[in-house]
N, C-alpha and C positions, 0 to 999 in steps of 0.2 A: 161515630165514628171518626176515623180521618179518611180524607179523600184516595179513593182510588187512584194511580197512576194509571192513565188510559193508554197503552202502546197498540201499535200496528206492525203489524210487519210484512216488507216488502219482499217478498222473494220464497215460496217456499219447498227450494231442496233440504239437503241434509243439515245444516247449520239454522234455518229458518225453522225446521221443522223440532230440533230441537231448543230453541230458545223459545219456542209457543210451548211445550211439551211441559220446562219450568217455571215459566209465569204463570199457566195455569195451576201446577200444583207443590211450587214449591213459594210461588211467591203472591199466594191468592189474595192473601191479607192486606197487602201493599197494594198492589198489581192489577190491572184487567186487560184482557185481550179483548180489544174490538176489534181487530177488523186483520184479514188474511187476503194480500194483493202476488198474483205472479201473474206474469205474461203470458203461461200454461195456466188456464182456467181451473185445467183437472183439476194441475197439483195443489190449489188452495181447497180443491173440493173434496179431495183426498186425506188433508190433515186437519178440513173442519171436523170430517168425520173418525176420526181416529181420533179425537181430543172430544168426541160427542157435543160438540155445541153446533144452536144450531147460527143461521144469521151472522157469519162471519167471513162467507167472502164473500168481496167488492171486488166489484166489475173494474176501475179504473182508480189509478194511484190518488187523484184529488180528491174523494168519496173518503181512502181511507185515510187519508192525512185528514180531511176537516173530522174525523174520529178521534183521531189522537194525539198525546199531549206529549208523545214519544215515538216515532219511525223511527225502525231497527230496521236498515238496506241490508242484506243478503242476497243481493242476487250477481249482479256482475260489473266486471273491470266499467263497459262501454255505460253503463243505467248510472252506474252510482253521484256519476255530477248530479245530474239533472235531477234526483233524487233528493238531494240532498240542498240544490238549493232552492227547488219548489218549497220543502220541507219548512226549510231554516225563511223562507219567505214569509211564510204564516203565522210566520215568532213559532213556532215548533221547534221541539229539540228532537237531532235524528246523528243514532249512531251506526257510526260504515263498517260494515266486514270490508270491503271492496277495495281497503285504501286506496292502490295502485288508481284508481279509478281520479281519486281528487288529488292527488299530487299534484300536478300541474295548476289545482288551480285552489290550493288551499289557502293561500295568500284572502285569495279572492271571497271567499268562504265564511273568511275568519270576521273578514271588515266587515259582512252581512249578516252574521250572526251579532255580533255587537252591537248592529245596526238594528236589527233586530229581537232585541233582547234574547235570543236561541244560545245555545248549547251543544255544542260538536261533540262526540263520544266517540274513540279511535279505541277498541280495545288492544291489550300488547300482542294479543294472536299465540302465531304457536313459537315462539322466542318470551327468553328470559331474560334481562339484564334491563331492559329499559326504567324503571324506576333507577338505578343505576345512572345512567346513563342520560337523565332528567338535570339530577341532581348535581353530578358535572359540568354540567352545561350551564351553571350559574357562575364557571372560574371559564376556565377554554380548555376547551375538547382538541386535541393535537390529531387526531384520526380517529375513526371507526372504520372497521373490515368488519362484513358478513361473509364468512363462508358455505354453500348451502352444499352442503352431499342429499343426492338423490339416488334408488337405484335406477338402472338406466330405461325402467319403461317406466319413468314418471311423466317422463319428457317425450315418452309416443303421441305426435301428430303435434307438437311444438311449427309454430312455420321456422323459426331462426334453424332447427336442429334439420329439416330440408332443405334448406337452401345452405348452408354449410357443406351438403351431404353428407351428413352424418349418420355413420352405420350402429344405431343403440347395438344392436343385438351379436355386433362382434367385439364392444367394449369389453375386455377381461380384468382389466385393473382399473383402478383411480383414475379418470379422464374429467381433463381442466376443461370446459364445454367452454366455458366465457369468464372474462374477467372485463371490470369497468368498471365505470361510476355508477350507482345507483338508475340515474333518468335512462341509460342504455339498458343495463337488465330490467326493469320492469315491460322495457320496449319487445325486447327477447322474447322473454316469457313472461310470459302476461297469467296467466296462470296456474305460474309453478314459483313466484319469486313476490309474492304481496307483504312480506315481512319487510322487503329494502324499504317500501313507503312507508312502515311506519317507521322503524331507523331512522329513515329521513329526518320523519317532520317530529320527532322525538329530540332527534342529535344535530348534526353538523348541513345538514341539507342532503337533497336527494347530487347533487354535482358533486360534493366534496366525502360521500360514503363509498366507499369501497366494493363493488359485490366480487365475490369469485363464486363458481357456479361448478363443480362438478358429480359425473355420474361414478357410482360407484357397484358394483354386482356384489359384492358382499354383504353389502349391509339390507337392514328388512325392511330400516324407519327411515325418515328425512330427519338431518339430522343437518342443526343450523346452531355455527358456533360465531361468537360475536367477539373483537379484540377492540377496545378502547384506549386509547392514550390520554392522558388527560394532565392537567395541575393537581387534580386531587390524590392524583394514581393511576394503575392499570386493573384494568378491568378483564377477568374471562368470561365466558358464560361459554357450554354448551348444554343444546335443548335435545336430545333420542327424543322424536314424536311419535304415538303409538297413533297410527291414521282413523280416520272417523269409521263405524261402523257402517255407516250408512252410505258414504263416498271416502275411496279412496286416495285422492286429490286434495281430499281435507282432514289436517289433521287434527287430533282429535282435541288439543290445547286449546286450538284457535277458536273454538267454539265454546269452552270451556269460559275462557278467560271476556266475553263477550256476555254470560251467564255474571263474572266475581261484578262485571260494572252493573249489572243491571242490580247487584246487593248492591255498592256503593252509592248505588242514587238514592234506593231503598229506604234502606236502612244508618241507623244516626253517625255508626262506629266504623272509621273509615280508615282503612292499616293501608299505607303506603304513598306516594304521591299522588 
């Protein structure tokens, strides 16, 4: 029998839970879930129970990494870099979901991964068009613009909104909350604009990628529109995301894109770049 890929998950919220279930149910012939870790031990314990798996709860990150061939980071921006760095340092592969957390350290992690013969996987997340953007990058890309539209309540609790004294409950029409490059967008909206980091890494970088963030009271889904102008032509994509059933701040497609990456890793046929 072929060797099973040993996978550990750091972060047992909506994303980590969905991935764990997929590994156990859909990829059991190619992979083995060997550990669950969360800073809130109760979450990993609850997830282990739901999966009917014993001995999956790991008390610290180092033990999780030592058990696995691949670590899935599904925590938060503040933790992503350290999890990725530790994993790669031990010559293990890592899949990063909190992409905004590694954006500033991407070159450093790439250098380390090359040195340690490890791989970094970044799912396309809640947007479409990444394949076309990467292909266009082999010629010349002139501009990349991301316009994100969300219902006003999606921005509740954001420090940027409080600082600007924006009254979300008073918004009655499409309102531009922010316009700037991806670096500034991620700082202002760390929980809302993870896709900007992915787009930046795949394309022309965070300083050159333009981001517009809008509050739209008439919509019920998170919408991401991407405009790319390159020597190879123009690309326009629009993704209307259904929210994850267990977390209104997470797009369901973002989790499914991670499952698709797992499939690419585990199966011999790979579609797209």
